[in-house]
KOLVEX-840201 format. One record per residue: residue in one letter; residue number from 0; x, y, z of N, C-alpha, C in turn. Coordinates in steps of 0.1 Angstrom, whole numbers, plus 5000, padded with zeros to 4 digits. Example, Ala and Ser with C-alpha at 12.3 -4.5 7.8 and 13.67 -1.06 7.14 Angstrom:
// KOLVEX-840201
+------+-----+------+------+------+-------+-------+-------+------+------+------+
: code : pos : n_c1 : n_c2 : n_c3 : ca_c1 : ca_c2 : ca_c3 : c_c1 : c_c2 : c_c3 :
+------+-----+------+------+------+-------+-------+-------+------+------+------+
:    A :   0 : 5132 : 4943 : 5078 :  5123 :  4955 :  5078 : 5132 : 4967 : 5078 :
:    S :   1 : 5128 : 4978 : 5071 :  5137 :  4989 :  5071 : 5129 : 5000 : 5079 :
+------+-----+------+------+------+-------+-------+-------+------+------+------+
This chain:
// KOLVEX-840201
+------+-----+------+------+------+-------+-------+-------+------+------+------+
: code : pos : n_c1 : n_c2 : n_c3 : ca_c1 : ca_c2 : ca_c3 : c_c1 : c_c2 : c_c3 :
+------+-----+------+------+------+-------+-------+-------+------+------+------+
:    M :   0 : 3540 : 1548 : 8471 :  3544 :  1558 :  8462 : 3535 : 1555 : 8448 :
:    R :   1 : 3531 : 1567 : 8445 :  3524 :  1563 :  8427 : 3532 : 1568 : 8420 :
:    E :   2 : 3533 : 1562 : 8408 :  3538 :  1566 :  8392 : 3529 : 1564 : 8381 :
:    A :   3 : 3533 : 1576 : 8373 :  3525 :  1574 :  8362 : 3536 : 1579 : 8350 :
:    S :   4 : 3530 : 1578 : 8337 :  3538 :  1584 :  8326 : 3531 : 1598 : 8323 :
:    V :   5 : 3541 : 1605 : 8320 :  3534 :  1618 :  8312 : 3542 : 1620 : 8300 :
:    N :   6 : 3535 : 1627 : 8288 :  3543 :  1630 :  8276 : 3545 : 1648 : 8275 :
:    V :   7 : 3553 : 1648 : 8271 :  3550 :  1669 :  8269 : 3546 : 1667 : 8255 :
:    V :   8 : 3534 : 1680 : 8259 :  3528 :  1678 :  8243 : 3529 : 1694 : 8241 :
:    N :   9 : 3534 : 1703 : 8249 :  3533 :  1713 :  8241 : 3547 : 1714 : 8231 :
:    R :  10 : 3544 : 1723 : 8226 :  3554 :  1726 :  8211 : 3568 : 1730 : 8216 :
:    L :  11 : 3569 : 1736 : 8229 :  3583 :  1743 :  8231 : 3586 : 1736 : 8246 :
:    G :  12 : 3584 : 1720 : 8246 :  3585 :  1712 :  8258 : 3589 : 1721 : 8270 :
:    L :  13 : 3596 : 1710 : 8276 :  3598 :  1719 :  8294 : 3603 : 1728 : 8291 :
:    H :  14 : 3603 : 1741 : 8288 :  3611 :  1754 :  8288 : 3608 : 1760 : 8302 :
:    A :  15 : 3615 : 1771 : 8305 :  3613 :  1781 :  8318 : 3600 : 1783 : 8319 :
:    R :  16 : 3594 : 1787 : 8312 :  3579 :  1792 :  8316 : 3569 : 1778 : 8323 :
:    A :  17 : 3570 : 1764 : 8315 :  3564 :  1758 :  8318 : 3574 : 1746 : 8329 :
:    A :  18 : 3583 : 1751 : 8330 :  3590 :  1743 :  8342 : 3586 : 1752 : 8357 :
:    A :  19 : 3586 : 1764 : 8352 :  3585 :  1776 :  8365 : 3565 : 1770 : 8367 :
:    K :  20 : 3557 : 1768 : 8359 :  3547 :  1763 :  8367 : 3541 : 1750 : 8374 :
:    L :  21 : 3554 : 1740 : 8368 :  3554 :  1726 :  8369 : 3557 : 1729 : 8389 :
:    V :  22 : 3568 : 1739 : 8389 :  3577 :  1740 :  8401 : 3563 : 1747 : 8412 :
:    R :  23 : 3558 : 1754 : 8406 :  3544 :  1761 :  8414 : 3536 : 1747 : 8420 :
:    T :  24 : 3534 : 1744 : 8406 :  3522 :  1730 :  8411 : 3528 : 1724 : 8425 :
:    A :  25 : 3538 : 1715 : 8420 :  3544 :  1710 :  8429 : 3552 : 1711 : 8446 :
:    A :  26 : 3551 : 1724 : 8447 :  3551 :  1731 :  8459 : 3542 : 1734 : 8467 :
:    K :  27 : 3524 : 1733 : 8461 :  3515 :  1728 :  8468 : 3514 : 1719 : 8477 :
:    F :  28 : 3524 : 1707 : 8473 :  3522 :  1694 :  8479 : 3533 : 1692 : 8492 :
:    K :  29 : 3530 : 1685 : 8500 :  3543 :  1683 :  8510 : 3546 : 1667 : 8504 :
:    S :  30 : 3544 : 1661 : 8495 :  3554 :  1648 :  8487 : 3563 : 1653 : 8485 :
:    R :  31 : 3569 : 1643 : 8483 :  3582 :  1643 :  8474 : 3575 : 1641 : 8461 :
:    I :  32 : 3581 : 1647 : 8450 :  3577 :  1647 :  8435 : 3585 : 1647 : 8425 :
:    I :  33 : 3593 : 1635 : 8420 :  3601 :  1636 :  8411 : 3597 : 1629 : 8397 :
:    L :  34 : 3606 : 1635 : 8388 :  3608 :  1635 :  8372 : 3616 : 1623 : 8364 :
:    V :  35 : 3616 : 1616 : 8357 :  3623 :  1607 :  8355 : 3628 : 1603 : 8341 :
:    E :  36 : 3637 : 1605 : 8336 :  3638 :  1604 :  8320 : 3645 : 1591 : 8313 :
:    P :  37 : 3636 : 1585 : 8315 :  3643 :  1570 :  8312 : 3651 : 1567 : 8304 :
:    K :  38 : 3654 : 1574 : 8294 :  3660 :  1571 :  8280 : 3677 : 1571 : 8285 :
:    R :  39 : 3676 : 1583 : 8289 :  3688 :  1592 :  8293 : 3694 : 1592 : 8306 :
:    D :  40 : 3684 : 1582 : 8313 :  3685 :  1578 :  8330 : 3688 : 1591 : 8340 :
:    L :  41 : 3678 : 1601 : 8338 :  3683 :  1617 :  8341 : 3669 : 1616 : 8354 :
:    T :  42 : 3668 : 1622 : 8363 :  3660 :  1627 :  8377 : 3661 : 1637 : 8378 :
:    A :  43 : 3651 : 1644 : 8386 :  3648 :  1659 :  8386 : 3637 : 1661 : 8398 :
:    D :  44 : 3637 : 1665 : 8407 :  3633 :  1670 :  8417 : 3620 : 1683 : 8415 :
:    A :  45 : 3607 : 1675 : 8411 :  3597 :  1686 :  8403 : 3597 : 1699 : 8413 :
:    K :  46 : 3602 : 1701 : 8425 :  3601 :  1716 :  8427 : 3616 : 1722 : 8428 :
:    S :  47 : 3620 : 1719 : 8417 :  3631 :  1723 :  8415 : 3634 : 1727 : 8399 :
:    I :  48 : 3637 : 1739 : 8397 :  3632 :  1747 :  8382 : 3648 : 1742 : 8371 :
:    L :  49 : 3657 : 1740 : 8380 :  3670 :  1737 :  8372 : 3670 : 1723 : 8368 :
:    G :  50 : 3662 : 1720 : 8383 :  3661 :  1703 :  8380 : 3656 : 1698 : 8368 :
:    I :  51 : 3643 : 1705 : 8366 :  3634 :  1702 :  8356 : 3639 : 1707 : 8338 :
:    L :  52 : 3648 : 1719 : 8347 :  3653 :  1724 :  8329 : 3667 : 1711 : 8325 :
:    S :  53 : 3674 : 1704 : 8334 :  3687 :  1698 :  8335 : 3678 : 1688 : 8323 :
:    L :  54 : 3665 : 1685 : 8327 :  3659 :  1669 :  8319 : 3660 : 1674 : 8303 :
:    S :  55 : 3659 : 1686 : 8301 :  3659 :  1689 :  8284 : 3648 : 1683 : 8273 :
:    A :  56 : 3638 : 1680 : 8281 :  3623 :  1672 :  8278 : 3619 : 1683 : 8263 :
:    S :  57 : 3619 : 1677 : 8258 :  3613 :  1682 :  8245 : 3601 : 1679 : 8242 :
:    I :  58 : 3592 : 1686 : 8231 :  3580 :  1678 :  8228 : 3582 : 1664 : 8224 :
:    G :  59 : 3573 : 1655 : 8228 :  3575 :  1638 :  8224 : 3579 : 1635 : 8235 :
:    T :  60 : 3587 : 1635 : 8244 :  3590 :  1628 :  8254 : 3580 : 1628 : 8265 :
:    T :  61 : 3589 : 1611 : 8266 :  3581 :  1608 :  8278 : 3585 : 1606 : 8295 :
:    L :  62 : 3579 : 1611 : 8302 :  3587 :  1611 :  8313 : 3579 : 1601 : 8326 :
:    L :  63 : 3589 : 1594 : 8333 :  3583 :  1587 :  8342 : 3581 : 1597 : 8358 :
:    L :  64 : 3566 : 1598 : 8362 :  3567 :  1609 :  8375 : 3561 : 1600 : 8389 :
:    K :  65 : 3570 : 1605 : 8394 :  3569 :  1598 :  8406 : 3563 : 1605 : 8419 :
:    A :  66 : 3556 : 1603 : 8430 :  3551 :  1610 :  8441 : 3552 : 1602 : 8450 :
:    E :  67 : 3557 : 1608 : 8463 :  3557 :  1596 :  8474 : 3555 : 1605 : 8491 :
:    G :  68 : 3545 : 1604 : 8497 :  3538 :  1614 :  8506 : 3522 : 1612 : 8510 :
:    E :  69 : 3522 : 1618 : 8517 :  3510 :  1623 :  8526 : 3498 : 1622 : 8512 :
:    D :  70 : 3503 : 1633 : 8505 :  3489 :  1639 :  8496 : 3498 : 1635 : 8481 :
:    E :  71 : 3500 : 1623 : 8483 :  3506 :  1618 :  8469 : 3499 : 1617 : 8456 :
:    I :  72 : 3486 : 1612 : 8459 :  3476 :  1609 :  8454 : 3471 : 1626 : 8445 :
:    N :  73 : 3465 : 1633 : 8449 :  3460 :  1648 :  8449 : 3476 : 1654 : 8441 :
:    A :  74 : 3486 : 1649 : 8443 :  3500 :  1655 :  8436 : 3500 : 1651 : 8422 :
:    I :  75 : 3500 : 1638 : 8421 :  3503 :  1635 :  8406 : 3492 : 1635 : 8399 :
:    E :  76 : 3477 : 1636 : 8406 :  3468 :  1639 :  8394 : 3467 : 1656 : 8390 :
:    E :  77 : 3474 : 1665 : 8397 :  3472 :  1675 :  8396 : 3484 : 1676 : 8389 :
:    V :  78 : 3494 : 1673 : 8386 :  3509 :  1673 :  8376 : 3506 : 1667 : 8363 :
:    I :  79 : 3497 : 1657 : 8364 :  3489 :  1652 :  8356 : 3486 : 1660 : 8345 :
:    L :  80 : 3474 : 1666 : 8351 :  3463 :  1672 :  8343 : 3475 : 1687 : 8336 :
:    L :  81 : 3485 : 1691 : 8345 :  3491 :  1701 :  8341 : 3497 : 1698 : 8327 :
:    F :  82 : 3503 : 1687 : 8327 :  3511 :  1678 :  8314 : 3501 : 1675 : 8304 :
:    K :  83 : 3487 : 1674 : 8301 :  3480 :  1671 :  8297 : 3475 : 1684 : 8290 :
:    D :  84 : 3473 : 1694 : 8298 :  3468 :  1708 :  8294 : 3482 : 1718 : 8285 :
:    G :  85 : 3492 : 1712 : 8285 :  3506 :  1716 :  8277 : 3509 : 1725 : 8287 :
:    F :  86 : 3508 : 1727 : 8298 :  3509 :  1738 :  8306 : 3503 : 1752 : 8302 :
:    G :  87 : 3493 : 1755 : 8300 :  3481 :  1763 :  8292 : 3487 : 1765 : 8280 :
:    E :  88 : 3496 : 1765 : 8269 :  3503 :  1765 :  8260 : 3494 : 1761 : 8248 :
:    L :  89 : 3482 : 1748 : 8246 :  3476 :  1741 :  8235 : 3470 : 1753 : 8227 :
+------+-----+------+------+------+-------+-------+-------+------+------+------+
């Protein structure tokens, strides 16, 4: 299992469009990809748009990203890049 911290840097946070991009990215991988909001003890499957939206992650939120499976290294790297790029909204 790989883990990393990611910060929500886009102004609107993890809203529907950003969540949809995350789901499309996560769906490319066989690995299980999970997002955890540790302050409120919330967990979401990165392949579920409703799960991601339930995190209500606004700008400045730090999430724990976990990936487990045969392509976990590539999965975690690509999701990290998506967060760093602000989901293409910066």
